[in-house]
N, C-alpha and C positions, 0 to 999 in steps of 0.2 A: 679541547674537543673541536674537531673540524665541523664546518657548517653542515656537511653531509651527514656526519654522525649525529649532530644535533637534530636535524630533520628526521632521521630515523628514530631517535629517542622520542621526539615529540609525537610522531605517528603512532609509536607503540603506546605512549601514554594516553593518547586520545582513544585508541582502540580499547585499552584497559578500562578507561572511564566509561565508554559506551557499554562494554560487557558488564561492568560492575553495576551501572544504573539499570541495565536490563535484568540483571540478576535480582536486584531488589524488587523490581516489578514482578518478576516471575514468582518469587517467594510469596508475595501478596496474592497473586492470581491463583497459585496452587492452593493456598489456604482458602481462597474464595470458592474455588471449584469444589472443595470438600464440604464446606459448611453452608454454602449458598450465597444468594445475592446480598445478604446483609453485610458480608465481609467486604464485598466490592464497594458498597456504600461507605464503609468505614475508611476507604482510601481518600475520601473527600472529593471525589469526582462525580459530576452529574452524569447520570445514566439515562439515555433515551430508552423508551420502551422497546423491547425486542420485537422485531418485525417478522412477517411471514418468512420462514427460513428457506428460501431458495435464491440462488444468485442469478440475476438476469444478465443477459448481454444487452448492451445499449441498443443495438439494432433491433432486437426483439422487442424491447420496451417501447421503442419509437413506433414500431409497426402495430403492436397489440395493446399498448398502454397497460399491460398486465405482466409485471416482472415475474420470472420464474427463478427459484432459488434451490440451493442444495439442501438435502434433508438436515433438519436440526439434530445436533448431537445431544444426547442426554447429559445433563450437567454431572460432572464427576465420573463419567464413564471411563473405564480402564481398558487398556489393550491387553495382549497376552501377558501372563504372569511374569514370564522371563523378561519381557520388555519393560514392564512396570517396575521391576526390581532394579533396573539399570539407573544410575544417576543421570539426571538431565543435564547435558552439556549445552550451554547456550552458544549458538552460532553467531559470531560477530559479523556485522556488516562493516567492511573496511572500505571507506569512501575512496574513490580514485584520486590520484595525486594531481590530476589535471581537471579542468572544467569547473573550478570553483566560481560561483557567481561574483561578478565585479561590483554590481550594484544591488545590495541586499534589499533595498526598498522596492525595486522593480523586478527582481528575479527570484527564483526559488518558488516557494509555495506561499500564497497569500490567502488568508481566510478572514472574511468579514461575516458578521452575524446580522440577521434581520429577523427580529422577533426571537423565537426559540429555535429556528431552523438554521443549521450550519451545513456547509459543504466543504469537503476536503478532497484533494487529489492524493492518492497514496504514493507519495514521492518525498524524498528528503527536501528540507526547507532551504538549505544553504549552498547547494551545489548542483551542477548538471549531473543527472543520473543517467546510467548507461543501459543499453540493451544490445544483444548481439544479433537480434532478429530484424528482418526487413519488415515484418508485420507483427509487432508485439501486441500484447494485451495491456491496456491501461486501466487501472482500477480507480474508482472514485467512490465517495461516501456521502450519504445524506443522513443527518442525525435523527430524523423521524419522518413519518409519513407526511406528505404535503400535496396540496392541490396545485402548487405553483409549478409552472413549466421549467424544464431544465434545458439549457443550451450548452452544447459541447463544441469546442472549436480547436482545431489543430492548425498551427501557423508555420509555414515554411518561410525562413528569413529571406529567401531570395525571390519570393513571389509577392505580388501586390495583394492578390486575393487569398484567403485562407485555403489550406488544403482540404479542410473539412469544416462544415457548419451543419450541425445536426441538432434538431429540436426533439426533446422527449416531452410530449404533452402531459400535464398532470391528469390524474394523480400519479405520483411517484412514491414508491414505498421506501421507507427508511432502511438503511443498510449499505452494504458494499455492492457496487455495480461494476460491470465489466464493459469496457469499450474495446471490441476486438477488431483490429484493423484488417485482419484477413477477411472477415465477413463483409467489410466495406470496400474491399479491393484496393486498399491504400498501402503504399510502401514508403519506408524511410530510406533516404540515401545515406551512405556512410559519411562519417565525420562532418555532420551538419547538425547544429543545435536547433531543435524545434521547441516551440512553446505550445502548451495545450491548456485550455481553460475549461472550467465547469462553472456555470452561473445559474443561480435561481433568479428568474426574471419575473418580478412582480408587476412591472409596468414597462411594456415594450417601448413606450414613448420617452421613458426616463431611465436609460440604461445605467446612468451613474448610480442608481439606487440598487443595482444588482447585488446579491450576495454571491461572492465569487471566490474561486481558488485557482491557482496557476502552478504549473509544473514545467520543468525542463527535461528534455530527453535527447540523447544522441546515440547513434548506432556505432558500435565499435567491433572490430574483428574478434573472433575466438582465438585465444593464444594456444600454443601447444600445451602449456601446463594446464590450462583450464580444460582443454579437450581430454587430456589424460585423466584429470581428477573427476570429470563428469562420468567417464567410463568406469571409474573405480568406486564411486560413491553410491551408497544405498539410496540417499535422497539427493536429487539434483539441485535442490535449492541451496545446499551448503556450499558447494564450490562456487556457485554464482555469487553468493553473499561475500565470501572470503576474497573473491576477485573484484569486488566493487561493481558488480553488474546488478544493480538494484531491481530493475523491472523484471528480469528473467528469474531472479531469486523469489520475488513476491509471487509471480505467476506459478512457478513450480511448487511453491509451498501451498498455495490455495488449491491447485490441482490435486496435490497429495491429500489435502483435507477433504476434498470432494470425493476422492476414492475411498477414504477411510475416515468418515465424519465423526466416529466415536473415539478417535485417537486423541486423548487429552494431551499427549506430549507434543504432537504437531500443532495443536491449538496454542499451547504455551510458547512454542517457537515462533508462531505467527505474531503473538502479542509482543514478544521480545524484539522481533524485527521491526515492528511498527513503532515501538517505544524508542528504538535507536534512531529512528527518523523523526523523533519529536511528534509522533502521532498518537499521544497517550489516549485521547478521547476515542479514537478508533480501536485501539488495543483493548480498552475496557469494554467497549461495545461488543467486540468480537467474542470475548469470553462470556459476557452476559447473554448474548444471543445463542451461544452454545454451538457455533458452527464455524 
């Protein structure tokens, strides 16, 4: 077997493993959506309390200190009968073949807990994740309501000063939040790896005690195949996920849920995508919150 064939076989095996693991989670989540929160608790994962169900943009939260969110979906809500009858096909996220983190201790996503509050960036842990957009939306998560301030930072590797330093004063509501670069007038340059951080700052004089998470993002061009598949697909998140474009896949999926919050199938796809990035806590929260 040639090395190229071996790499191809390994990539397929990893994709099959991701889809299989996501499938197991989907089965448990589907069961939980039918019989209620008790089934989710039976998965053995701690659940934060569901927060007020609207998704804020970070710029709005910083300005108003009052996050707005998408309407909460009723647990177990079904779409049209024909759609509900179709089997759920899990969309696999296929990581890019380039951009894997060289130093796993300092790259990818890092999460530390302080007390009962955790923060995460919605990005894969072990590699540079891609966007095709100059002004993508970056999503982050807080496990529960907190009075602690949140600092968001975007770092350009070629600049001394951060591209963005934004403070969201407490209180901050638990849940998934959006950092929209278009609202902040910021653009990412192509083929450059940026780091972004989310930190809960308990003591501004002792930043080593921050509860923090970090992600990597790089902008990449839209290929012809991706452009064609986007034009043919009912849901745009699927071609992005299959092409290894994590940030755009997540954004399109969350926008689809915002437009159709009662669509259980979209919610399950979101949980499967999060699970494939080892974000199980956020996946369970998203189903529990019902949005």
